[in-house]
C-alpha positions in Angstrom: 32.0 -61.8 30.8 31.8 -61.2 27.1 31.9 -57.7 25.7 29.8 -56.7 22.8 31.7 -55.2 19.8 29.3 -52.2 19.5 29.2 -51.1 23.1 28.9 -47.5 24.2 28.7 -44.5 21.9 29.4 -46.4 18.8 26.3 -48.5 19.0 23.9 -47.6 16.3 20.9 -48.0 18.6 22.4 -45.6 21.2 23.2 -43.1 18.4 19.6 -43.4 17.0 18.0 -42.9 20.5 20.2 -39.8 21.0 19.4 -38.4 17.7 15.6 -38.8 18.1 15.9 -37.1 21.6 17.9 -34.3 20.1 15.5 -33.8 17.2 12.4 -33.9 19.5 14.0 -31.4 21.9 14.9 -29.0 19.0 11.3 -29.2 17.7 9.9 -28.7 21.1 12.2 -25.7 21.8 11.4 -24.2 18.5 7.6 -24.5 19.1 8.0 -23.0 22.6 10.2 -20.2 21.4 7.9 -19.4 18.5 4.7 -19.3 20.6 6.6 -17.2 23.2 7.8 -14.7 20.7 4.3 -14.4 19.1 2.6 -13.9 22.6 5.1 -11.5 24.0 6.8 -9.6 21.3 4.0 -9.2 18.7 2.3 -5.8 18.9 -0.3 -4.7 16.4 1.2 -1.9 14.2 -0.5 1.5 14.3 -0.4 1.7 10.4 -3.1 -1.0 10.4 -5.3 1.3 12.4 -4.6 4.2 10.1 -5.3 2.0 6.9 -8.5 0.8 8.5 -9.5 4.4 9.2 -8.8 5.4 5.6 -11.1 2.5 4.5 -13.9 3.7 6.8 -13.8 7.2 5.4 -13.5 10.7 6.9 -17.2 11.4 6.9 -18.0 8.3 8.8 -15.3 8.9 11.3 -16.6 12.5 11.7 -20.1 11.3 12.3 -19.2 8.4 14.5 -16.5 10.2 16.7 -18.3 13.5 16.6 -15.1 15.4 15.6 -14.8 19.1 16.0 -13.3 21.1 13.1 -9.8 21.1 14.5 -10.0 17.4 15.0 -11.4 16.8 11.6 -8.5 18.8 10.0 -5.9 16.9 11.9 -7.5 13.5 11.1 -7.7 14.6 7.4 -4.0 15.6 7.4 -2.9 12.4 8.9 -5.0 10.3 6.5 -3.8 12.3 3.5 -0.1 11.9 4.6 -0.7 8.2 5.0 -2.2 8.0 1.6 0.7 9.8 0.0 3.2 7.5 1.9 1.4 4.4 0.8 1.3 5.6 -2.8 5.1 6.3 -2.7 5.7 2.8 -1.4 3.5 1.4 -4.2 5.3 3.4 -6.9 8.7 2.2 -5.5 7.4 -1.4 -5.6 6.3 -1.1 -9.2 9.7 0.5 -10.0 11.6 -2.4 -8.4 9.5 -5.0 -10.1 10.1 -3.3 -13.4 13.8 -3.0 -12.9 13.8 -6.8 -12.0 11.9 -7.7 -15.1 14.3 -5.6 -17.3 17.3 -7.3 -15.7 15.8 -10.8 -16.5 15.1 -9.8 -20.0 18.6 -8.6 -20.5 19.9 -12.0 -20.0 17.5 -13.9 -22.1 17.7 -14.8 -25.9 15.0 -13.6 -28.2 13.0 -16.7 -28.0 13.1 -16.8 -24.2 12.1 -13.0 -24.1 9.1 -13.8 -26.2 8.0 -16.7 -23.9 8.8 -14.6 -20.8 6.5 -11.8 -22.0 3.8 -14.4 -22.9 3.9 -15.6 -19.3 3.4 -12.2 -18.0 0.5 -11.4 -20.5 -1.2 -14.6 -19.4 -0.8 -13.8 -15.6 -2.1 -10.3 -16.0 -5.4 -11.5 -17.8 
């Protein structure tokens, strides 16, 4: 019997088939894992409900839910606290963005700074 030179694991056809099987298995495993994680580990966050309540407005909540004065006071306090918290986050985000912009400007030459500022002017318009 004659033996082929490329028999076994060193055969490119065998390696190609194994590579295809591995890639397909990895893709399938990734898809299954991702769908499992989304189905079993995702829980709607309560802050979305609070944000939606702020958008609806206190007066509408009061009318629809028929809140008594004590409940209205509590709901108002929660919505106000959330509004302050959200504003603090927005202020911090703006501070971080400005700091990043200043750090970028610090490494640019005058011509680059001019063009960088022009880019931001065009974006904000």
